[in-house]
C-alpha positions in Angstrom: -18.8 -17.1 -1.7 -15.3 -15.7 -2.5 -14.6 -18.5 -4.9 -17.2 -17.2 -7.4 -15.8 -14.9 -10.1 -18.8 -12.5 -9.8 -17.9 -12.0 -6.1 -14.5 -10.9 -7.1 -15.9 -8.5 -9.7 -18.3 -7.1 -7.1 -15.5 -6.7 -4.6 -13.4 -4.9 -7.2 -16.3 -2.6 -8.1 -16.8 -1.8 -4.4 -13.1 -1.0 -3.9 -13.0 1.2 -7.0 -16.1 3.1 -5.9 -14.6 3.5 -2.4 -11.3 4.8 -3.9 -13.4 7.2 -5.9 -14.5 8.8 -2.7 -10.9 9.3 -1.7 -9.2 10.3 -5.0 -9.7 13.5 -7.0 -11.2 13.2 -10.5 -9.3 15.8 -12.7 -6.9 18.6 -11.9 -6.7 21.9 -13.5 -3.6 24.1 -13.8 -3.6 27.4 -12.1 -5.1 30.4 -13.9 -7.7 33.1 -13.3 -10.4 31.1 -14.9 -9.7 28.2 -12.6 -9.9 30.5 -9.6 -13.3 31.8 -10.8 -14.6 28.3 -11.4 -16.9 26.8 -8.8 -15.6 23.3 -9.3 -11.9 23.9 -9.7 -11.5 26.6 -7.0 -9.1 24.4 -5.1 -7.5 23.2 -8.4 -9.0 19.7 -8.1 -12.5 18.2 -8.7 -13.6 15.4 -6.5 -16.9 13.9 -5.6 -17.2 16.1 -2.5 -17.7 19.2 -4.7 -21.2 18.0 -5.4 -23.6 16.4 -2.9 -25.3 14.3 -5.6 -22.0 12.7 -6.6 -21.3 11.7 -3.0 -24.7 10.1 -2.7 -24.6 8.3 -6.0 -21.1 6.9 -5.7 -21.6 6.1 -2.0 -24.9 4.3 -2.8 -23.1 2.4 -5.6 -20.4 1.3 -3.2 -22.9 0.1 -0.6 -25.1 -1.7 -3.2 -22.1 -3.5 -4.6 -21.0 -4.5 -1.1 -24.4 -5.7 -0.2 -24.7 -7.8 -3.4 -21.6 -9.7 -2.3 -23.3 -11.1 0.7 -26.5 -12.1 -1.2 -24.9 -14.9 -3.1 -27.7 -17.4 -2.2 -30.4 -15.0 -3.6 -29.2 -14.5 -7.1 -32.3 -12.6 -8.3 -31.8 -10.0 -5.5 -28.1 -10.0 -6.2 -28.7 -9.2 -9.9 -31.1 -6.4 -8.9 -28.6 -4.8 -6.5 -25.8 -5.1 -9.0 -28.1 -3.5 -11.6 -28.9 -0.6 -9.3 -25.2 -0.2 -8.4 -24.5 0.0 -12.1 -27.2 2.6 -12.7 -26.1 4.8 -9.7 -22.4 4.6 -10.8 -23.4 5.5 -14.4 -25.5 8.4 -13.2 -22.7 9.7 -11.0 -20.2 9.5 -13.8 -22.5 11.3 -16.2 -23.3 14.0 -13.7 -19.6 14.5 -13.0 -18.8 14.9 -16.7 -21.8 17.3 -17.3 -20.7 19.4 -14.4 -17.2 19.8 -15.8 -18.4 20.5 -19.3 -21.0 23.1 -18.1 -18.7 25.0 -15.8 -19.1 28.6 -17.1 -15.8 29.9 -16.0 -13.9 27.0 -17.8 -16.1 27.4 -20.9 -15.1 31.1 -21.3 -11.4 30.4 -20.9 -9.5 28.7 -23.7 -6.1 28.5 -21.9 -7.3 26.1 -19.2 -5.8 22.6 -19.4 -7.6 19.9 -17.4 -5.4 16.9 -16.5 -7.1 13.6 -16.0 -6.1 11.9 -12.8 -6.5 8.1 -12.1 -9.7 9.0 -10.2 -11.3 10.1 -13.5 -11.1 6.5 -14.9 -12.4 4.7 -11.8 -16.1 5.1 -12.5 -15.6 3.5 -15.9 -13.6 0.6 -14.5 -16.3 0.1 -11.8 -19.0 0.0 -14.5 -17.0 -2.7 -16.3 -16.7 -4.7 -13.1 -20.4 -4.4 -12.3 -21.3 -5.4 -15.8 -19.1 -8.5 -15.7 -20.6 -9.4 -12.3 -24.1 -9.1 -13.7 -23.2 -11.3 -16.6 -21.7 -14.1 -14.4 -24.5 -13.9 -11.9 -27.0 -14.4 -14.7 -24.9 -17.3 -16.0 -25.1 -18.9 -12.5 -28.9 -18.3 -12.4 -29.4 -19.9 -15.9 -27.2 -22.9 -14.8 -29.3 -23.5 -11.7 -32.5 -23.2 -13.6 -31.3 -25.7 -16.2 -30.3 -28.1 -13.4 -33.7 -27.8 -11.8 -35.4 -28.8 -15.1 -33.3 -32.0 -15.2 -34.4 -33.3 -11.8 
């Protein structure tokens, strides 16, 4: 199980999504516009500022973790990894749209938003999930080709 490279990719994606639940996404410097903002009222934006983000990133974490233990059922493992990829992608897109559509930040031109390491975790998680899907599919193709030879 752990000796397969796709298992390591799934494990990394699980850890990255779990860290995403603990780390803030971007920070904003203090100004009046930041205090009026719904997202940056506490000067940081994390997944707990929006319920949909908690659900999507939490679901992506659980799906990637569950896919690790389904190594004997590659078709199900591919589907779970695909759903984890979709939920993580949706969570990332919703997070970006929420920041861009924040009306208080849009009005203020002096606000500087600093990206924190948590802002890049969804992208890294997507890369890991994509690599896992790729290697799971390679394993599935190898097994199918071996079955044809018997």
